[in-house]
KEKE-3310 file (N, C-alpha, C; in steps of 0.2 Angstrom, whole numbers, plus 5000, padded with zeros to 4 digits):
npx = (5004:5003:5006:4997:5004:5005:5008:5008:5006:5007:5003:5003:4997:4983:4980:4980:4989:4988:4996:4995:5001:5003:4991:4975:4963:4951:4959:4967:4959:4954:4964:4966:4953:4955:4965:4958:4948:4955:4959:4947:4943:4948:4940:4933:4940:4954:4960:4971:4973:4984:4986:4995:5005:4997:4994:4983:4965:4951:4933:4930:4940:4937:4924:4927:4934:4923:4914:4923:4923:4910:4908:4918:4911:4899:4905:4909:4922:4937:4942:4955:4960:4975:4979:4989:4990:4984:4976:4971:4964:4955:4947:4939:4932:4925:4917:4909:4911:4921:4919:4914:4924:4937:4951:4969:4984:4996:5005:5008:4999:4987:4989:4989:4976:4969:4974:4968:4955)
npy = (4994:5010:5025:5040:5055:5073:5087:5104:5118:5135:5138:5150:5166:5164:5150:5134:5120:5104:5090:5072:5058:5040:5031:5035:5035:5030:5032:5043:5053:5064:5073:5077:5084:5094:5102:5105:5113:5124:5129:5133:5143:5155:5161:5159:5144:5140:5126:5113:5096:5084:5068:5059:5053:5043:5028:5020:5022:5023:5022:5032:5041:5045:5049:5061:5069:5070:5078:5089:5094:5097:5108:5117:5120:5126:5137:5144:5141:5132:5116:5104:5088:5078:5064:5050:5037:5022:5012:5020:5030:5021:5017:5029:5028:5016:5019:5028:5042:5048:5058:5069:5076:5088:5081:5079:5072:5076:5087:5099:5100:5101:5113:5122:5120:5125:5139:5143:5144)
npz = (5000:4995:5004:5002:4995:4994:4984:4982:4972:4965:4948:4942:4945:4946:4945:4953:4957:4962:4966:4966:4974:4975:4983:4981:4991:5004:5016:5012:5006:5014:5016:5003:5002:5011:5005:4993:4998:5003:4990:4985:4993:4989:4979:4963:4957:4947:4943:4944:4945:4947:4943:4939:4947:4954:4960:4963:4963:4973:4976:4985:4983:4970:4971:4979:4969:4960:4967:4969:4956:4954:4963:4958:4946:4951:4956:4945:4940:4934:4931:4928:4925:4926:4919:4916:4917:4911:4918:4928:4921:4916:4927:4928:4916:4918:4928:4922:4922:4915:4904:4911:4916:4912:4904:4903:4896:4900:4911:4906:4895:4902:4909:4898:4894:4905:4904:4892:4896)
capx = (5000:5007:5003:4997:5007:5003:5012:5004:5009:5003:5007:5003:4993:4976:4979:4983:4991:4988:4998:4994:5006:5001:4984:4969:4958:4948:4964:4970:4954:4953:4969:4964:4948:4958:4968:4953:4944:4959:4959:4940:4942:4950:4935:4932:4947:4957:4963:4974:4974:4989:4985:5001:5008:4992:4994:4976:4960:4945:4927:4930:4944:4933:4918:4930:4935:4917:4912:4927:4921:4903:4910:4921:4906:4895:4909:4911:4929:4939:4946:4957:4964:4981:4979:4993:4990:4978:4972:4967:4959:4950:4942:4934:4928:4920:4912:4905:4912:4927:4917:4913:4930:4943:4957:4974:4989:5002:5004:5009:4993:4982:4990:4987:4969:4967:4976:4963:4948)
capy = (5000:5017:5030:5046:5061:5078:5093:5109:5124:5139:5138:5157:5170:5162:5143:5130:5113:5099:5083:5067:5052:5035:5028:5040:5031:5032:5035:5049:5058:5069:5077:5080:5088:5100:5106:5108:5118:5130:5132:5136:5149:5161:5162:5154:5141:5137:5120:5107:5090:5080:5061:5055:5048:5039:5020:5017:5027:5020:5025:5038:5046:5047:5054:5068:5072:5072:5083:5095:5096:5100:5114:5121:5122:5131:5143:5146:5140:5127:5110:5099:5082:5075:5056:5047:5030:5019:5009:5025:5032:5016:5018:5034:5025:5011:5022:5032:5049:5051:5064:5074:5080:5089:5077:5079:5067:5079:5093:5105:5101:5103:5120:5125:5120:5131:5145:5144:5144)
capz = (5000:4994:5007:4997:4997:4990:4982:4980:4969:4960:4942:4941:4950:4946:4945:4958:4955:4967:4963:4971:4973:4979:4983:4983:4994:5011:5020:5010:5003:5019:5014:4996:5003:5014:5000:4989:5002:5002:4983:4984:4998:4985:4974:4957:4956:4941:4947:4940:4949:4943:4946:4936:4952:4958:4958:4964:4966:4975:4976:4989:4979:4964:4974:4980:4963:4957:4972:4967:4949:4955:4967:4953:4941:4954:4957:4938:4939:4929:4934:4923:4928:4922:4920:4911:4918:4908:4923:4932:4916:4915:4932:4927:4911:4921:4933:4918:4923:4911:4900:4916:4917:4907:4906:4899:4898:4903:4915:4901:4891:4907:4910:4892:4894:4910:4901:4887:4899)
cpx = (5004:5003:5003:5001:5005:5008:5007:5008:5005:5007:5007:4999:4986:4975:4983:4984:4991:4990:4997:4998:5004:4994:4979:4963:4955:4953:4967:4965:4953:4958:4968:4958:4950:4961:4963:4949:4948:4959:4952:4939:4944:4946:4935:4939:4948:4962:4965:4975:4978:4988:4990:5004:5003:4993:4987:4971:4954:4939:4927:4934:4940:4927:4921:4931:4928:4914:4916:4924:4914:4904:4913:4916:4901:4898:4911:4919:4931:4943:4948:4961:4970:4980:4983:4992:4983:4974:4968:4962:4953:4945:4937:4930:4923:4915:4907:4905:4918:4925:4915:4918:4934:4949:4962:4979:4995:5000:5004:5002:4987:4983:4988:4979:4966:4969:4971:4956:4946)
cpy = (5006:5022:5036:5051:5066:5084:5098:5115:5129:5140:5145:5160:5167:5154:5140:5123:5109:5092:5078:5061:5047:5033:5034:5036:5034:5035:5042:5055:5064:5075:5081:5085:5094:5105:5109:5114:5125:5133:5135:5142:5155:5163:5157:5151:5140:5132:5115:5102:5085:5073:5057:5050:5044:5032:5017:5022:5022:5024:5032:5044:5049:5051:5061:5072:5075:5078:5090:5098:5100:5107:5119:5124:5127:5137:5147:5146:5135:5122:5106:5094:5080:5068:5053:5040:5027:5016:5014:5028:5027:5016:5023:5032:5020:5014:5027:5040:5052:5057:5070:5079:5082:5086:5078:5074:5069:5085:5099:5106:5103:5111:5124:5125:5125:5138:5147:5145:5151)
cpz = (5000:4998:5002:5000:4992:4989:4980:4977:4966:4954:4940:4946:4951:4946:4950:4955:4962:4964:4968:4969:4977:4978:4985:4985:5001:5016:5018:5007:5008:5017:5008:4998:5006:5009:4995:4992:5002:4995:4982:4988:4994:4980:4969:4956:4949:4944:4943:4945:4945:4947:4943:4941:4956:4955:4959:4966:4967:4974:4980:4986:4973:4966:4976:4974:4959:4961:4970:4961:4950:4958:4962:4948:4944:4955:4950:4937:4934:4933:4928:4927:4924:4924:4914:4911:4915:4913:4927:4927:4916:4921:4931:4921:4914:4925:4929:4919:4919:4907:4905:4916:4911:4909:4901:4901:4901:4907:4911:4897:4896:4908:4904:4892:4899:4907:4896:4890:4900)
residu = (MET:ASP:ARG:ALA:THR:PHE:ASP:GLU:ASP:ALA:SER:ASP:ASP:SER:SER:ARG:VAL:ILE:ALA:VAL:HIS:GLY:GLU:LEU:ASP:LEU:ARG:SER:VAL:ALA:GLU:LEU:ARG:ARG:ARG:LEU:GLN:ARG:ALA:PHE:ALA:GLY:GLY:PRO:PRO:ARG:LEU:LEU:ILE:ASP:LEU:THR:GLY:VAL:SER:HIS:ILE:ASP:SER:THR:GLY:LEU:ALA:GLU:LEU:ILE:SER:ALA:HIS:GLN:ARG:VAL:MET:GLU:MET:HIS:GLY:ARG:LEU:VAL:LEU:VAL:ILE:SER:SER:ARG:PRO:ILE:ARG:ARG:THR:PHE:GLU:ILE:ARG:GLY:VAL:VAL:ASN:MET:PHE:ALA:ILE:ALA:GLU:THR:ARG:ASP:ALA:ALA:LEU:ALA:THR:LEU:ALA:GLY:ALA)
# end
């Protein structure tokens, strides 16, 4: 079991980047939630969540990302996920939510999507 770790950065004055490494599951979702709440506190977020380092995502991790997406939409912000792993992307496909999200395969592509929003 890979304990999740998080890195957070501002890509510019208006965009936040949260990178997740390890397993995004029941044990780690509360930390993601705290980081998302900080991002939402500053107004409509332009948020990139980098899942490149995620080795596993369970239903609680997926539910938190769906909740974040809904909150961003309510705030008229923008959320882009970076998913380069086929198994992680497949989880989104199986659950029927892959089309809900803006998804890029690289952080650069995701930042470009945020910049164009």
